[in-house]
TORKOL-4160 file (C-alpha; in steps of 0.2 Angstrom, whole numbers, padded with zeros to 4 digits, m for minus):
304
<pt num="1" X="0286" Y="0307" Z="m0569"/>
<pt num="2" X="0297" Y="0309" Z="m0585"/>
<pt num="3" X="0288" Y="0325" Z="m0590"/>
<pt num="4" X="0289" Y="0332" Z="m0572"/>
<pt num="5" X="0308" Y="0330" Z="m0572"/>
<pt num="6" X="0310" Y="0341" Z="m0586"/>
<pt num="7" X="0298" Y="0356" Z="m0580"/>
<pt num="8" X="0299" Y="0354" Z="m0561"/>
<pt num="9" X="0304" Y="0370" Z="m0552"/>
<pt num="10" X="0306" Y="0375" Z="m0534"/>
<pt num="11" X="0311" Y="0389" Z="m0522"/>
<pt num="12" X="0329" Y="0396" Z="m0525"/>
<pt num="13" X="0331" Y="0411" Z="m0513"/>
<pt num="14" X="0329" Y="0411" Z="m0494"/>
<pt num="15" X="0313" Y="0417" Z="m0486"/>
<pt num="16" X="0312" Y="0428" Z="m0471"/>
<pt num="17" X="0297" Y="0431" Z="m0459"/>
<pt num="18" X="0306" Y="0447" Z="m0453"/>
<pt num="19" X="0308" Y="0453" Z="m0471"/>
<pt num="20" X="0304" Y="0471" Z="m0467"/>
<pt num="21" X="0321" Y="0472" Z="m0458"/>
<pt num="22" X="0331" Y="0466" Z="m0473"/>
<pt num="23" X="0322" Y="0474" Z="m0488"/>
<pt num="24" X="0339" Y="0481" Z="m0494"/>
<pt num="25" X="0343" Y="0462" Z="m0497"/>
<pt num="26" X="0329" Y="0460" Z="m0511"/>
<pt num="27" X="0328" Y="0478" Z="m0517"/>
<pt num="28" X="0344" Y="0489" Z="m0518"/>
<pt num="29" X="0334" Y="0505" Z="m0519"/>
<pt num="30" X="0330" Y="0502" Z="m0501"/>
<pt num="31" X="0349" Y="0504" Z="m0497"/>
<pt num="32" X="0352" Y="0520" Z="m0486"/>
<pt num="33" X="0333" Y="0524" Z="m0483"/>
<pt num="34" X="0334" Y="0524" Z="m0464"/>
<pt num="35" X="0346" Y="0538" Z="m0463"/>
<pt num="36" X="0357" Y="0528" Z="m0451"/>
<pt num="37" X="0369" Y="0514" Z="m0452"/>
<pt num="38" X="0358" Y="0499" Z="m0450"/>
<pt num="39" X="0366" Y="0481" Z="m0447"/>
<pt num="40" X="0357" Y="0465" Z="m0446"/>
<pt num="41" X="0362" Y="0447" Z="m0441"/>
<pt num="42" X="0349" Y="0434" Z="m0445"/>
<pt num="43" X="0347" Y="0416" Z="m0441"/>
<pt num="44" X="0332" Y="0406" Z="m0448"/>
<pt num="45" X="0329" Y="0387" Z="m0446"/>
<pt num="46" X="0314" Y="0382" Z="m0457"/>
<pt num="47" X="0303" Y="0367" Z="m0454"/>
<pt num="48" X="0310" Y="0361" Z="m0438"/>
<pt num="49" X="0310" Y="0342" Z="m0437"/>
<pt num="50" X="0310" Y="0340" Z="m0456"/>
<pt num="51" X="0326" Y="0332" Z="m0462"/>
<pt num="52" X="0336" Y="0343" Z="m0474"/>
<pt num="53" X="0325" Y="0358" Z="m0472"/>
<pt num="54" X="0333" Y="0375" Z="m0476"/>
<pt num="55" X="0344" Y="0384" Z="m0463"/>
<pt num="56" X="0349" Y="0402" Z="m0467"/>
<pt num="57" X="0362" Y="0413" Z="m0459"/>
<pt num="58" X="0362" Y="0431" Z="m0465"/>
<pt num="59" X="0373" Y="0447" Z="m0461"/>
<pt num="60" X="0370" Y="0464" Z="m0469"/>
<pt num="61" X="0372" Y="0482" Z="m0466"/>
<pt num="62" X="0368" Y="0498" Z="m0476"/>
<pt num="63" X="0369" Y="0517" Z="m0473"/>
<pt num="64" X="0368" Y="0534" Z="m0481"/>
<pt num="65" X="0383" Y="0544" Z="m0485"/>
<pt num="66" X="0389" Y="0559" Z="m0496"/>
<pt num="67" X="0377" Y="0572" Z="m0489"/>
<pt num="68" X="0363" Y="0560" Z="m0490"/>
<pt num="69" X="0363" Y="0557" Z="m0508"/>
<pt num="70" X="0370" Y="0539" Z="m0509"/>
<pt num="71" X="0366" Y="0523" Z="m0500"/>
<pt num="72" X="0378" Y="0509" Z="m0499"/>
<pt num="73" X="0375" Y="0491" Z="m0492"/>
<pt num="74" X="0383" Y="0474" Z="m0491"/>
<pt num="75" X="0375" Y="0457" Z="m0488"/>
<pt num="76" X="0382" Y="0440" Z="m0484"/>
<pt num="77" X="0372" Y="0424" Z="m0482"/>
<pt num="78" X="0373" Y="0405" Z="m0482"/>
<pt num="79" X="0359" Y="0394" Z="m0486"/>
<pt num="80" X="0359" Y="0375" Z="m0483"/>
<pt num="81" X="0346" Y="0363" Z="m0490"/>
<pt num="82" X="0351" Y="0345" Z="m0487"/>
<pt num="83" X="0366" Y="0341" Z="m0498"/>
<pt num="84" X="0365" Y="0358" Z="m0506"/>
<pt num="85" X="0374" Y="0374" Z="m0499"/>
<pt num="86" X="0373" Y="0391" Z="m0506"/>
<pt num="87" X="0386" Y="0405" Z="m0500"/>
<pt num="88" X="0382" Y="0422" Z="m0507"/>
<pt num="89" X="0389" Y="0439" Z="m0504"/>
<pt num="90" X="0384" Y="0455" Z="m0513"/>
<pt num="91" X="0385" Y="0474" Z="m0513"/>
<pt num="92" X="0372" Y="0487" Z="m0517"/>
<pt num="93" X="0371" Y="0506" Z="m0520"/>
<pt num="94" X="0356" Y="0518" Z="m0522"/>
<pt num="95" X="0354" Y="0536" Z="m0527"/>
<pt num="96" X="0341" Y="0546" Z="m0517"/>
<pt num="97" X="0332" Y="0561" Z="m0525"/>
<pt num="98" X="0323" Y="0572" Z="m0513"/>
<pt num="99" X="0306" Y="0580" Z="m0516"/>
<pt num="100" X="0295" Y="0590" Z="m0504"/>
<pt num="101" X="0290" Y="0577" Z="m0491"/>
<pt num="102" X="0295" Y="0562" Z="m0501"/>
<pt num="103" X="0310" Y="0554" Z="m0509"/>
<pt num="104" X="0313" Y="0543" Z="m0524"/>
<pt num="105" X="0328" Y="0531" Z="m0525"/>
<pt num="106" X="0335" Y="0519" Z="m0538"/>
<pt num="107" X="0347" Y="0506" Z="m0534"/>
<pt num="108" X="0358" Y="0493" Z="m0542"/>
<pt num="109" X="0369" Y="0478" Z="m0535"/>
<pt num="110" X="0380" Y="0464" Z="m0538"/>
<pt num="111" X="0379" Y="0446" Z="m0531"/>
<pt num="112" X="0393" Y="0433" Z="m0530"/>
<pt num="113" X="0388" Y="0415" Z="m0527"/>
<pt num="114" X="0396" Y="0398" Z="m0524"/>
<pt num="115" X="0384" Y="0383" Z="m0525"/>
<pt num="116" X="0389" Y="0367" Z="m0518"/>
<pt num="117" X="0382" Y="0349" Z="m0519"/>
<pt num="118" X="0389" Y="0335" Z="m0507"/>
<pt num="119" X="0384" Y="0319" Z="m0515"/>
<pt num="120" X="0388" Y="0309" Z="m0498"/>
<pt num="121" X="0372" Y="0317" Z="m0491"/>
<pt num="122" X="0361" Y="0310" Z="m0506"/>
<pt num="123" X="0353" Y="0293" Z="m0508"/>
<pt num="124" X="0349" Y="0287" Z="m0525"/>
<pt num="125" X="0335" Y="0274" Z="m0530"/>
<pt num="126" X="0347" Y="0266" Z="m0543"/>
<pt num="127" X="0364" Y="0262" Z="m0538"/>
<pt num="128" X="0377" Y="0270" Z="m0550"/>
<pt num="129" X="0365" Y="0284" Z="m0555"/>
<pt num="130" X="0376" Y="0294" Z="m0567"/>
<pt num="131" X="0368" Y="0311" Z="m0561"/>
<pt num="132" X="0376" Y="0308" Z="m0544"/>
<pt num="133" X="0395" Y="0304" Z="m0542"/>
<pt num="134" X="0397" Y="0296" Z="m0525"/>
<pt num="135" X="0409" Y="0303" Z="m0512"/>
<pt num="136" X="0413" Y="0319" Z="m0521"/>
<pt num="137" X="0408" Y="0337" Z="m0518"/>
<pt num="138" X="0404" Y="0347" Z="m0534"/>
<pt num="139" X="0403" Y="0366" Z="m0534"/>
<pt num="140" X="0402" Y="0380" Z="m0546"/>
<pt num="141" X="0403" Y="0399" Z="m0545"/>
<pt num="142" X="0392" Y="0412" Z="m0553"/>
<pt num="143" X="0388" Y="0431" Z="m0552"/>
<pt num="144" X="0372" Y="0441" Z="m0555"/>
<pt num="145" X="0364" Y="0458" Z="m0553"/>
<pt num="146" X="0349" Y="0466" Z="m0545"/>
<pt num="147" X="0340" Y="0482" Z="m0547"/>
<pt num="148" X="0325" Y="0491" Z="m0540"/>
<pt num="149" X="0316" Y="0508" Z="m0537"/>
<pt num="150" X="0307" Y="0515" Z="m0522"/>
<pt num="151" X="0296" Y="0530" Z="m0518"/>
<pt num="152" X="0295" Y="0533" Z="m0499"/>
<pt num="153" X="0295" Y="0544" Z="m0484"/>
<pt num="154" X="0293" Y="0541" Z="m0465"/>
<pt num="155" X="0275" Y="0536" Z="m0467"/>
<pt num="156" X="0275" Y="0524" Z="m0482"/>
<pt num="157" X="0286" Y="0515" Z="m0495"/>
<pt num="158" X="0282" Y="0508" Z="m0512"/>
<pt num="159" X="0295" Y="0498" Z="m0521"/>
<pt num="160" X="0299" Y="0486" Z="m0535"/>
<pt num="161" X="0315" Y="0475" Z="m0535"/>
<pt num="162" X="0322" Y="0462" Z="m0546"/>
<pt num="163" X="0334" Y="0449" Z="m0541"/>
<pt num="164" X="0344" Y="0438" Z="m0553"/>
<pt num="165" X="0343" Y="0450" Z="m0567"/>
<pt num="166" X="0354" Y="0439" Z="m0578"/>
<pt num="167" X="0348" Y="0421" Z="m0581"/>
<pt num="168" X="0365" Y="0413" Z="m0575"/>
<pt num="169" X="0367" Y="0394" Z="m0571"/>
<pt num="170" X="0379" Y="0383" Z="m0562"/>
<pt num="171" X="0384" Y="0366" Z="m0567"/>
<pt num="172" X="0387" Y="0354" Z="m0553"/>
<pt num="173" X="0388" Y="0337" Z="m0561"/>
<pt num="174" X="0382" Y="0327" Z="m0576"/>
<pt num="175" X="0365" Y="0333" Z="m0580"/>
<pt num="176" X="0364" Y="0344" Z="m0564"/>
<pt num="177" X="0362" Y="0362" Z="m0570"/>
<pt num="178" X="0354" Y="0375" Z="m0558"/>
<pt num="179" X="0347" Y="0390" Z="m0568"/>
<pt num="180" X="0344" Y="0406" Z="m0558"/>
<pt num="181" X="0327" Y="0414" Z="m0562"/>
<pt num="182" X="0322" Y="0432" Z="m0560"/>
<pt num="183" X="0313" Y="0435" Z="m0544"/>
<pt num="184" X="0302" Y="0451" Z="m0544"/>
<pt num="185" X="0297" Y="0459" Z="m0527"/>
<pt num="186" X="0283" Y="0471" Z="m0525"/>
<pt num="187" X="0283" Y="0479" Z="m0508"/>
<pt num="188" X="0271" Y="0492" Z="m0500"/>
<pt num="189" X="0271" Y="0498" Z="m0482"/>
<pt num="190" X="0262" Y="0511" Z="m0472"/>
<pt num="191" X="0265" Y="0517" Z="m0454"/>
<pt num="192" X="0251" Y="0526" Z="m0443"/>
<pt num="193" X="0247" Y="0529" Z="m0425"/>
<pt num="194" X="0231" Y="0533" Z="m0415"/>
<pt num="195" X="0241" Y="0536" Z="m0399"/>
<pt num="196" X="0259" Y="0544" Z="m0396"/>
<pt num="197" X="0265" Y="0528" Z="m0388"/>
<pt num="198" X="0261" Y="0517" Z="m0402"/>
<pt num="199" X="0266" Y="0515" Z="m0420"/>
<pt num="200" X="0258" Y="0502" Z="m0432"/>
<pt num="201" X="0270" Y="0496" Z="m0445"/>
<pt num="202" X="0261" Y="0488" Z="m0460"/>
<pt num="203" X="0271" Y="0479" Z="m0474"/>
<pt num="204" X="0264" Y="0469" Z="m0489"/>
<pt num="205" X="0276" Y="0460" Z="m0501"/>
<pt num="206" X="0272" Y="0450" Z="m0517"/>
<pt num="207" X="0285" Y="0439" Z="m0525"/>
<pt num="208" X="0284" Y="0432" Z="m0542"/>
<pt num="209" X="0295" Y="0419" Z="m0550"/>
<pt num="210" X="0291" Y="0412" Z="m0567"/>
<pt num="211" X="0284" Y="0394" Z="m0565"/>
<pt num="212" X="0279" Y="0396" Z="m0547"/>
<pt num="213" X="0263" Y="0403" Z="m0539"/>
<pt num="214" X="0264" Y="0421" Z="m0533"/>
<pt num="215" X="0269" Y="0422" Z="m0515"/>
<pt num="216" X="0260" Y="0436" Z="m0505"/>
<pt num="217" X="0265" Y="0440" Z="m0487"/>
<pt num="218" X="0258" Y="0453" Z="m0475"/>
<pt num="219" X="0267" Y="0458" Z="m0459"/>
<pt num="220" X="0260" Y="0469" Z="m0445"/>
<pt num="221" X="0271" Y="0475" Z="m0431"/>
<pt num="222" X="0266" Y="0487" Z="m0417"/>
<pt num="223" X="0280" Y="0497" Z="m0409"/>
<pt num="224" X="0277" Y="0503" Z="m0391"/>
<pt num="225" X="0287" Y="0518" Z="m0385"/>
<pt num="226" X="0301" Y="0514" Z="m0398"/>
<pt num="227" X="0307" Y="0500" Z="m0386"/>
<pt num="228" X="0295" Y="0485" Z="m0387"/>
<pt num="229" X="0288" Y="0477" Z="m0403"/>
<pt num="230" X="0275" Y="0463" Z="m0406"/>
<pt num="231" X="0268" Y="0458" Z="m0422"/>
<pt num="232" X="0260" Y="0444" Z="m0433"/>
<pt num="233" X="0263" Y="0439" Z="m0451"/>
<pt num="234" X="0254" Y="0429" Z="m0464"/>
<pt num="235" X="0261" Y="0420" Z="m0480"/>
<pt num="236" X="0248" Y="0415" Z="m0492"/>
<pt num="237" X="0244" Y="0396" Z="m0491"/>
<pt num="238" X="0260" Y="0393" Z="m0481"/>
<pt num="239" X="0261" Y="0400" Z="m0464"/>
<pt num="240" X="0256" Y="0412" Z="m0450"/>
<pt num="241" X="0269" Y="0419" Z="m0438"/>
<pt num="242" X="0270" Y="0428" Z="m0422"/>
<pt num="243" X="0285" Y="0439" Z="m0417"/>
<pt num="244" X="0292" Y="0450" Z="m0403"/>
<pt num="245" X="0307" Y="0462" Z="m0401"/>
<pt num="246" X="0315" Y="0472" Z="m0388"/>
<pt num="247" X="0327" Y="0488" Z="m0390"/>
<pt num="248" X="0340" Y="0489" Z="m0377"/>
<pt num="249" X="0355" Y="0502" Z="m0375"/>
<pt num="250" X="0344" Y="0512" Z="m0387"/>
<pt num="251" X="0354" Y="0505" Z="m0402"/>
<pt num="252" X="0352" Y="0486" Z="m0401"/>
<pt num="253" X="0337" Y="0476" Z="m0406"/>
<pt num="254" X="0333" Y="0458" Z="m0403"/>
<pt num="255" X="0318" Y="0450" Z="m0412"/>
<pt num="256" X="0311" Y="0432" Z="m0412"/>
<pt num="257" X="0298" Y="0425" Z="m0423"/>
<pt num="258" X="0289" Y="0408" Z="m0425"/>
<pt num="259" X="0280" Y="0402" Z="m0440"/>
<pt num="260" X="0265" Y="0390" Z="m0439"/>
<pt num="261" X="0263" Y="0380" Z="m0455"/>
<pt num="262" X="0246" Y="0380" Z="m0463"/>
<pt num="263" X="0250" Y="0370" Z="m0479"/>
<pt num="264" X="0249" Y="0352" Z="m0481"/>
<pt num="265" X="0268" Y="0351" Z="m0476"/>
<pt num="266" X="0263" Y="0356" Z="m0458"/>
<pt num="267" X="0261" Y="0338" Z="m0454"/>
<pt num="268" X="0279" Y="0334" Z="m0457"/>
<pt num="269" X="0287" Y="0349" Z="m0447"/>
<pt num="270" X="0286" Y="0358" Z="m0430"/>
<pt num="271" X="0286" Y="0376" Z="m0437"/>
<pt num="272" X="0300" Y="0388" Z="m0442"/>
<pt num="273" X="0311" Y="0399" Z="m0430"/>
<pt num="274" X="0320" Y="0415" Z="m0434"/>
<pt num="275" X="0330" Y="0427" Z="m0423"/>
<pt num="276" X="0337" Y="0444" Z="m0428"/>
<pt num="277" X="0350" Y="0455" Z="m0420"/>
<pt num="278" X="0350" Y="0473" Z="m0426"/>
<pt num="279" X="0362" Y="0487" Z="m0423"/>
<pt num="280" X="0358" Y="0506" Z="m0427"/>
<pt num="281" X="0371" Y="0520" Z="m0427"/>
<pt num="282" X="0363" Y="0537" Z="m0429"/>
<pt num="283" X="0375" Y="0549" Z="m0438"/>
<pt num="284" X="0365" Y="0564" Z="m0432"/>
<pt num="285" X="0365" Y="0560" Z="m0414"/>
<pt num="286" X="0384" Y="0557" Z="m0415"/>
<pt num="287" X="0386" Y="0574" Z="m0424"/>
<pt num="288" X="0394" Y="0567" Z="m0439"/>
<pt num="289" X="0399" Y="0578" Z="m0454"/>
<pt num="290" X="0385" Y="0568" Z="m0463"/>
<pt num="291" X="0371" Y="0579" Z="m0457"/>
<pt num="292" X="0360" Y="0581" Z="m0472"/>
<pt num="293" X="0349" Y="0566" Z="m0470"/>
<pt num="294" X="0332" Y="0574" Z="m0474"/>
<pt num="295" X="0323" Y="0578" Z="m0458"/>
<pt num="296" X="0306" Y="0574" Z="m0466"/>
<pt num="297" X="0310" Y="0556" Z="m0462"/>
<pt num="298" X="0308" Y="0559" Z="m0444"/>
<pt num="299" X="0292" Y="0570" Z="m0444"/>
<pt num="300" X="0282" Y="0556" Z="m0436"/>
<pt num="301" X="0291" Y="0540" Z="m0435"/>
<pt num="302" X="0308" Y="0533" Z="m0430"/>
<pt num="303" X="0306" Y="0514" Z="m0432"/>
<pt num="304" X="0321" Y="0503" Z="m0428"/>
C-alpha cells in the first residue's frame, strides 16, 4: 500500500458518451469545422447510485469566421467528484487550409482551471491526519494549453489532439499535489449512406494518458431525414451505451444517452445518464456576409 500511494493514478478529465458533439473540447483543430455556429449544453451524471461519483456540466460553442479561414470556440465546464470540484473555462482557435475536396486545420487553445477540495466531505481513517485539515476548503488555480491537427471533409475526419500540454500542478494542502498529465486523443470518423433518408455516422476515439491503460471508444449514430438520430456506443472494458436525439425547429437538437456498465464496477452503480441540448445557426441560410464556408462540406451530408 505504501508503494501504491506513491504511484497511483486516476482519471483527470471528464468523459462524454456523446463526445462526437463536443470534439472541439478535446481537439482545438475541430473548432469551426461545421461551417455554422454550433453551441452545446451538456449534463452528465456518471455511475448513478455510487456515492461521490462524477457529475459534469458543460457549455461550449464554436464557429467559423473571417471568410471561412479562422475557427473560434469557447468552453466552460464544472466537474464534481465527491469532495473535489474542478471549474474550467477555455478558448480555442483554428486555421483552416482548403484543398480540393478536403481541408486541413491546426488549432491551439488555452484553459484556466480552479481546483477545489472540501475537507468536510472527507472521512479519514486516522483522526488528525495531517494531509486533511478538517473544516476548510482548499483551492488552487492553474492554466494550461491544448493543441491539435485535423484532416477532414463532409465524409471523414482524422485528428490528433493534446490536452494539458504543460505539466502544471495544483497544491491543495500539505502533501496534496495534483499533477495534470498530457492527454492524447486520436479521433477518426466516416459518414456514409445506402439510402437518401439515412446517414450512418461512425466515430472512433483513442485516449492515451501516461500511467493509464489506453481508452478506446466507438460511437455509431444513424440519422433519419436530418431529424431523428439513434445510436450506440462502446467503451473498451467500461461500458456500452444507447442514445437517441431529435431535431426540432430545424436548429435545436435534444439528445439523451444511457451507459450500461460492463466493468466490475457495474455491481456498485445503476449506469450513467447524459443529456445534450444543441443549437445551430447557419450563416449561409441567414445570408450573412460570411459566405465562404467551402460548399464541399455539404456535398453529401449535413449532420447536426
